[in-house]
N, C-alpha and C positions, 0 to 999 in steps of 0.2 A: 545490550552490551556484550552478552556472550556471543551472539551471532556476529557482531562487528569484529570481535577478536578472532573468531574462526575465519572470517573473510580475510582479515589482514594476514593471518598465519598462512592461509592457502595461497594468497597472492605472493607473500615473501618466499614461500616454498617454490612456487611456480617460477618466479623470477630467478631465484638462486639456482634451481636445476637448469633453467634455460641458459643462463649465463655460463654455467659450468659446461653444458653441452656445446655451446658455441665456442668456448675456448679450446675444446677438444676437436671439434669437427669443422669449424668455420674456415672456408677457403675463399679469400678475397682475391680476385684477379683483376689486372689492369691492362689486359690485352684488348686493345680496341677492336681487334678482329672478332672477339667474342660477341660484340654488340651488333655485328653486321648480320643482315638477314641471309637466308640460304639462297635466295634468288629463285625466280620462277622460270625464266627463259634460259637457254644455254648461254646466251651472251652475258646475262647477269651472273651466271655461275662462273664463267670465265673471269669476269670482272672481279668477283669476290675472291676467287682463287689467286689472282694476281695481287690483290691488295694484301691477302694474308701471307702468301709465301713467295710471291714473284721476286725476281732478282732486283728489279727497279726499286721495290719497297725496302729491300734489305741493304741497299747501298748507302754508305756514309761518305760524303765528299769532304775531304780535308783540304784546307788552305793554310799554309804557313806564311806569315807576313812579318814585316818589320825589321828586315835585315837585308844585307847586300845579296845579289844573286849567288855569289860563291858560298856565302854562309847559309843561304836558304837551301842550296844543293846539299851541303853537309848535313843540315838538320833533317832534310827529307830522307837521306840515306839512313841516318841514325834512328829516326822514328820508325821507318819501315822495318828495319832490323829488330827493333824492340817489339813491335807488334807481332812479327813472325815468331820471335822467341817466346812471347807470352803464351801462344797456343790456344787461348780461350776466346779470343776476340773474333777471329775469322781470317779471311785471306786478304792480303794487302797488295796493292800494285802502285808503283810510283815511277815506272819507266825503266828502272834498273832491274834486270833479270826478271821482268814481269812474266816471261815465260820460264816457269820454274824448271828445276832439273827433271822432274817427272814428265813434264810436257815436252821438253827438248828430246829426251830419250825416245818418247813415243813418236814424235814427229820424225826423227831420224830413222826409226825402225819401220814406220808405216808410211813414209812419204810418198811412195809410189802407189799406194792405195788411197791416200788422202788427197793428192793433188788432182785438180780438175783438168790439168793440162796433159794428162797421160793419154797418148794415142799411139797407134801402131807406127805412125810416121816419125814420132819423137826419137826413135832409136835407129832411124835410117842414117846412112852416111851423111847426107846433106844436112839433116837436122842436127846430128851430133857435131858436125863441122861448124855450123852456125853457133851452137851453144859454146863450143870451145873458144871460138873467136870472141864471143861476148865476154867470156870469163877473162880473156886476155885484156880486153878493154876495161873490165872491172878492176883488175889488178893494177892498172895504171892510174885509176881514179882514187879519190879519197876513201872509197869503200874497200879498197884492196886489203887494208889491215883487218877489216871485219870478216871478209869472206875467204881469206887466204887458206885457212885451215879447213874450210868446208869443201873446197873445190875437188880434192882428190876423191872424195866419196860421193860428191854430188855436183858433177860438172854441168848438169842441166838446170841446176838452181831450184830444185823442187822445195827444199827446206825454206829457202828465202821466200819463194813464191807463197807457200802456205802461211808463213808468218805475216806477209803483207796482206793476204786475204783475211786473215783473222783480225788484223788490226783495223780493218774496214777502210784503210786508205786515207782516213782523215783523223788520225789520232792526235793527241796533244803535242804541242811544241816541246822540244827538249832543250835543256841547257845543262852542261856538265853531266849529261847522261840521265837526268831526271826530268820528269814532267814539270813544266813551268808555264805560267801565264805568258801571253805574247809580249807584255811589257816587262816581264821578269820581276814583277813586284811580289809575286807569291809562288811558292812551290805547291804542286798539286799531288794529292794522293787519293786513292779510292780504296775503301774497305768494304768487302762483302761479308756482312756479319752472319754469325751462325744462327742467331735468333730471328724470329719474324719481325718485320718492320714495324708492326703495330703492337708487339709485345712490349708494353711500356717499361715494365720492370727489367726485362732482359736488355732492352736497348739502353736504359739508363745506366745499368751496371757496365755495359760495354763502353759507353761514352765517358763514364767516370774513369774507367781503366785507361782509355786512350789519353785523356787529359793528364792522368797521373804519369803515364809513360812520357808524354811530351814535356811535362815539368822536369822529369828526371833527366831527359836528354838535354834540355836547355841548361840545367844545372851542371851537367857533366861537361858540356862543350863550352860553357861560359858565354854563350851567345844570348842576345836579347831578341825575342821574337814573340809573335802572337799566333795562337791556333784558332781557326774558325772551323766549325763543323756545320754541315747542311745535309738535307735529305729527308725523306718521309719519317724515318725513325727519330731523327733529331726533332722534327716538328711535333711528332706525337708526344715525345717526352715534355717538350716545352709547353705544349698546349695543356696537357693534363696537369702538370705542376702549376702552371699559371692559373688554371681554373680552381685547383685545390687551394692555392694560396689566397686568391681573391675571394673565393667563397668563404674561406675561414675568416678572413678579415671582415668581410661584410656581415658574416654571421655574428661575430663578436659585437659589432656595432648595433645590429638589429636586436640581438639579445638584450643588450643594455637598455635600449629604447623600450622594448616590450616589458622588461622587468620594471622599469621606471613607470610605465603607463599602468601596469597592473597594481603596483604599490600605491600610486596616486589614486587609483580608482577604488581600491578596497582597504588601503591603509593596514594591511596585514601581511607580514612576511610569510606567515604560515600558509595563507592562501596562494601566495606567489609560488611557494615550493610545491604545494599540492597540485597546482596547475600543470606541473611538469610530469607528474606520475603517469597520466594516461598516454601522453605522446611517447615518453621513454619506454613504457611497457609495450606500446604498439610497435615501436621500432625494433625492440629486441625480438618479439615474437614474429614479426614480419620477416626479419632477416633470417631467423631460424627456419621458417617455412620455406623461404626462397632457396636457402642453402641446401635444405633437404631435397627439394623438388628438382632443382637444376644441377645440384652437385657443386655449385659455387655461387658467389655473389659478386657481381662486378662493382668496382669502386664507384663508377658513375651512377649505377642503380641506387646506391646508398645516398648519394648527394641529391639526386632528383626525387627519389622516393620520400626522403624526409621532407622535401619541399611540399610534395603533394599531401603529406600527412599534416600539414599546417592546419587543416580544417578541424583536426582532433582537438586542438587547443580551444576551439569555440565551446565545446561541450562542458568542461568544468567552469568556464566563464558564465554560461547560462545558469549553472547550479549556484554559483556564488552570488549572482545577481538576484536570485529568487529566495535567498536566505532572509527571512523577515524577523527572526527572533521569536515568532509565535509558534513555530513548529521546528522539529528536528530537520537536519539535513536529509535524512532518509525520507521523511514525509515530503519535503520540497522536491526531492528527486522523483518520487512517485507521481507527483503532480505533473511534472514536465516530461516524464519518461515516454509516454505514447508519442509525443511530438518528436522527441529526440530519436526514438527508435525508427519512426517513419523517415526522418531525415537521413539516418544512417543507411537504411535499406535503399532509398532512392540514389544516394551517392554511390553506394556499392555497384548499383546497376550502371551508373555512368562510368566508373572506373573499370568495369568489365570490358569496355571497348578496348582498353589497352591489353588486357589479358587474352582476348580473342583475336588480336590483330595478326597473329602468325609471324610476328617479328620478335625475336628472342629478347631484344633490348626492351621493347615495350611490354612484353609478357612478364619479364622480371619486375618491371616497374609497376605494372598493374597488380600483380600478386602481392607485392610488398604493400602497396597502397590499400588493397582490399583487406588483407589480414590485419594490417596495422590499424585501419579504421575501425573494424569490428572489435578488435581487442581494446583499443582506446575507448570506444563507446561503453563496452561492458565494464571496464575498469572505472570509468566515470560513474556508471550506474551503481556499482557495488562497493568499490574500494574507497573512492574519494569520500562519500558520505560517512563511511566508517571511520575515516581519519579525522573528519571534522568534529564528530560528536554531536551532542544535542544543544539547541538554543544558542548557537554561535551567531552573533550579530555583527556583520561588517559595517563599514561606513554607510550612513544613510544615503539614499539615492538623491542626487542633485536634481530636484524637480524642475527648476528653472531651465535646465539644459535639456533633459530628456523629453519634456513636454513639447518642446519645439519640433521634435521629430514628427509629431502628429499633424503639424501644420502642412506637411508634405502631402497629406491625403487630399488636400484641395488643389494640388498642383498638376491636375490632369492636362490642362492646356500647355503649360511649359514642357511637360513630359512629351506630349504629342509633337510639339515643335522640335524638340531635340531629336525625336525619332525621324521626323521628316528630313531634318538636316543630315542626320547620319545616313539615311537612305540615299540622299543626294550625293554625299561624298562617295559612298560605295559605287554608285552608278557612274558618276562623271569624273572620278579621280583618275589622274594619269598614272598613278602607281599601280603596278600589276596586283591582282588579288592574291596570287600565290607566288612564293619565291621558287623560281624554276632552276636556279643555279646554286648547287650546294656549296660551291667554293666561296660564295659570299658569306656563308655562315662560319667560315674558318676564322679563328682569332689570330692566325699567324699574320704578323705585320707585313705590309706590302713590300717594304724594303728588303725583308728576308726572303720573300718569294723571288724578287728580282735578283738578289744575290745568288740564290740557288740556280736560277736560270742561267746566269752568267757563268757560274762554275760548270754547269752542264755543257754549255757551248765550248768552253775552253778544254774540257776533258773529253768531249765526245761521248758523255755518259748517255745511256738510253733515256728517252723521254717516256712518260708514263701515261700517255693519252691514247695513242693510235696503235692498234694491233690488227693483224690478220690471225684468224683462228682456223686451223686445219684439223680435220677429224679423220680418224682411221680406225679400222677394227683391230689392228695390231700395231706394235711399235714399228715393225719392218714396213708395213704398208704406209704408215705415217711418214717415215723417212723417205720413202719413194715419192710420195705426194709432195713432200717438202722440196725435193729436188726439182720437181716440175714447177712448183711455185717460185723457186729461186730464179729459174729462167725467165718467168713472167715478170718478176720484180726487177730484173735487169733491164727489161724493156721499159718498165714504168720509170726507172731511174734515168734511162736514156732520154725519154721524152719530157722529163721534168716534173712528172706527177709526184714523185717522192725524191728525196735527196739521199736517203740511206735506209738500210734495214739490217736486221740480224736474224739468222735462221739456224736451226739445229743441224741441218745437213751440211752447213759450212764447216762444222767441226767434226762431225761423225757421219760420213755418207752411209747410205743403205748397204746392206750386205750384197745386194745384187750389183750395185755400182762398184763396190770394192772388188768383187769377183770378176766383173767385166774388165776392170783395169788390170787385174792380176793376169788375166788371159792374154792381155796385150803385151806383156813383158816378154822380151825375146829370150831364147835359150842362150846358154853360155857361148857356144860356138859362134852363133850369129852375132851376138853383141861384141865379142872379141874381134871378129873380122871387120865389122862396121866401124868399131872404134879405132882399130889400127889404120884403116883407110882414111878416117877423118883426121887422124893425128899427123898425117904426112905433111911435112913442111912447117909444122908448128913447134915452138920452142919449149915443149913440155918434156920433162925427164922420162925416160923409159920406165915403165912399171908404175908410174905415178897414179894411174887410175885403176889399179887392181882393186882397191876398196869399193870403187863404183861398180865394177863387175860383180863382186861378191854381194854387195847390197841388193842389186837387182835380182840375183839368183836366190837370195834369201827371201825376198819379197814374193817370189813365185810360189812358195810353199807355206807361208805363214797363214794362220787363220785370220779372217777379217777382224778389224778392230771393233770392240763392243762399246756400248754407251758408258759402262762403268769404268772404263780404262783410265779416265781422267779424274777419278774421284779424289777429292782433297786438293784440287788445283782450281785456279780461276776459271779455266775452261770447263772443268767439271761442275762448278757452281752454275755457270751459264746453261750447260746442257740439262742439268737437273731442273732448273727453273723454267725451261722451255716446254718440258713434257709433263703431263699429268693425266691420270686416269679419270674417266668420266663414265661411271657405271661400268658397263662391259666393254667400252670403247676407250680409245686414247685420243688425246688432243695435244696439239703443239701451238704455241703462240709465236708470232713473228712481229717483234717490235719495229715500228716504222718511225722515221724522223723526216723533218723538213717538208711537211705537207702544207701546201698553200691553199689548195682547193679540195676540200674533203668530198664535195659532191662529185667532182671529177673522178676521184679515187673510187668512190662507191659505185659509180657507173662502170668503171673499168673492171672491178671485181665481179659485179653482176653480169658483165658481158662474157665472163668465162663460163657461165652457165654450169657451175659446179656447186651443188648444194653442200658439199663437205668443206667449202672454203668461204669464210665470211669476214667482212670487215667490221671491226668493233671500235667505236669511239668511246673510250672509257669514261670521259667526262659526261657525254650525253647519256650513256647507259647508267651511270651512277645517279644522274638526275632522275631518270625513269624509275630506278629502284626506289628512291626516296618518295617520289610522287605517287607511286603505286601504293606504298604503305600509308602515305598520308591520306590518299583517297579512300583506302580501306578503313582507316581509322575514322574518317569523317562519316563514312557509310554506317559503321558500327555505332557512331554517336547518334545518328538518326534513328536507328532501331532502338538504341538505348533510351532515347527520348520518348519513343512510343511506349516502351516498357515502363518507364518512370510514370508516364501519364496513367497507365493502367493501375499501377501500384498506388498512386495517389488517389485515384478514383475509389479503389477498394478501401483505402485507409481513411479517407476524408468523407466518403459517402455523399459527396456533393460536387456536382459539375462546376458550380459557381466557385467553390473553394479551390478546385483544381485549376481553374483559369486564373484565379488570384495568385496562386503559388507559382505556376509555370510561366505566366506572361512576363513577370519581372525578369526571369532568367533569360528568356528569349530577347527581351528588349536590351538587357545588359550586354548580351553577346553581340547584338547588332551594333550598339554604340561603341563597344570596345573595338570591334573590327573596323569601324569607321575611324576611330581615334588612331589606330595603327596605320591604316591606309592613308589617312589624311596627313600623318606625320612622315609619309614616304617609306613605310615599313611593310613590305609584302608579308603575307602570312606564311609561316613555315610549320614544320612538324612540332617544333617547340611551342608555338602558339596554340596549336590544336590540342596538344597534351595538357597545356595549362587551362584551356577552356573547360576541361573536366573539373578542375579545382573551382573555377568560377561557377560552374553548374552546381557543385556541392554547396558552395557558399550561398548562392541564390536560393536554393531549396531550403537551406537552414533558416535564412532570414524570413522567407515567405511563410514557412510553416509556423514559426514562432509568432509572427505578427498576426496570423489568422487563427490562433487558438481560440476556441469558444469562450474560455474563461479569461481571455486577454482584455480586461477592462479595469478601469480605476487604478488602484495601487499595483495590480498585477501588470497592467499595461505600462506603467512607469518603469517597473523593474525589467520588463521585457525590452523596452526601448533602451534602457541603460545597458543591459547585457549586449544588445546588438551593436550599440555604439562602441563598447569596449572591444567586442569581437572584430568589428570592421576596422577599428583603430589599430589593433595589433596586426591584423593582416596587412593594412596599408603601410605600416611601419616596416614590417619584415620585407615585403616585396617592393616597397618604395626604395629601400636601400639597394636591393638587387637591381632595380631599374637603372641605377647609375653605373652598373658594371660595364667594363669595356669588352667583356666576353659576350658575343652575340647571343649565345644560348641563355646565359643568366639574365642578360638585359631583356630578352624576349619574355622570359618567365616573369620577371619583375614587373614590367610595364603591364602585361596582360592581367596578372593577378591583382595588382594594386588598383588599377582603373576598374577592373571587373568587380572587386569588392565594393568600391564606392558606388558604382552604377547599380549593383544588385540591391544595396541598402536603400538607395534613393527610389528606385522603381518599386521595390517591395513596399516601401512606406506609402507611395502614391496609390498602390493597388490594395493596401491593407483593408481588411474589413473594419467598418466603423459600427458604433452602437446602433445607429439608425438602420444599418444593413441587416443587423440581427433581428431587430424589431420587425 
């Protein structure tokens, strides 16, 4: 009794101090970018950089619907003004003054260094005459009102030319000065957020703020309208919150079912409560260690880690099932402890495949599972018996039920038949063995994906799949290479290989190019003479173009424009997202659009024979990233299986027993894979990770059924415990199997069917009394 009290006191002290430490230091993050691997190849590193911080990932597309075109235009203006005034959301564009004051000032000041049309001939008499005549035509056109004030300082139209180039030439349709869908049923806006597209918490706060501002605008204007938002950040928030909500609801249902099963099995509320102690302790200590090791715990790690720790619940159930009333709980635990300890060690080896995967998401998951499993096992060994006390007798074992489990030991022929059928399904099924397309694992509804694509087409927003990656040793070298690439991209657009592209040199040319353009600008005397000659016979007022002469002379002496000049503007956001360091070198990405034949594009880029320029298909590269880590995890599982075999051989000291314990696990994995593939469900990383739980369950069942003392009354109690263990597992994961979220569904189907298969095959392979003799 004294020892038991000390054990309980130490446990309570450890839990209290751990909980206090967690409240002080726990950092739970929901940035999905934290779950991404680092990437092995440069293409993968580019992919992950774009996912984390790229402009396409930070864009939120807004659509205002439900009002007349005139009212939508008013709402668009008011909402854009409200977002700009907020200051914390990001940069907004809606077609009205999308070139902000800072951008306009810089364009006017540096137009002769930014315009690609600058040549020595531009300032000749003939060229100036042609420009002036064109301006006369423009003044007579509907554009006259817009460009009238620009003509005195910019008769060659460089400002207007730059704005057209920056718009890409295929911008959104406008109505009443704002971006509007072609059918005028919705006003369109774009927000470049300050937070990363996969920082769920930051994106959620931004989206909440936008909706609050929209509601305020609607209330102030008295108009009725609806706001729709789309984009990677919107999807990230919706997916995470949907998973959390569904997981919570399903967890409540599963918890009620498990508590009901445990109470019916043992008719003791105390034992039901005690069964929670190991897993809760394992979760607390596991989270503490993960937080200390990585500096934070990801929210998704908590959810999936707790799922993997479901095996810990089996250990107190084994103890409860072996309480006979003839001995204390401590004595019963000492009887089954060698088997439980061996099961824990082998399961830890299986979970180590996650820890060693080299993928931070799986590493966090593996560390939480290993620490939680070891902690839960030790708590079951020392704390739970101390709480039960001595000579506690639960409900008598229902012999008529558990004795039938032994009948499965005669089912070798049916088991072999099932294995043959499973092998046939795996060999001849039309369903691919592995899921190669990660987009199919996304829980985002198809109609939302289509709506997002429609908004992107209407807005001309960048696509997030195709990129060129250009590498240079310095930023200046990178800009010079980007200018060469831009010329090649124009040829690709001309022959139909691509429809559009965006590139950093479009906004900020290299220093070399700017200085070359600067040297082409004429001296004052030459420009005034050529201008006077060009103006002869034209109806322009004398002295009208003095600002033009002064602007050209000012451009002859200004320093070239730097990359940071547009900071805080939409152009600045683009420039920043295009460039990023990679080790000691620099890279820039060139987003592409309208690609019909990716093989043709690949051949064209390879034909340039420049190793510093590569085409990257982000979709295919993301598939390669996930497949690489899946393959590595499978490989580690294989090595882990060999290590488990060695540990079992040392612990059991019998090759026959090792075969009886491991064979059911392998058979169960084979059948589960066949069930999934036969149901049209290719295997993904979620299935592979859940296989680890199935391995742990199978080892637990096999070890307990093959204990030397597992005969007579002990056999009945073992069977009863395994039925309860498998029942709780199938209830929990059977509920998850009905989830609409692909990840939860995959985990649920795999674990529920795996638990049942492990129990059945372990019973078939279990050692019988005749085998011992």
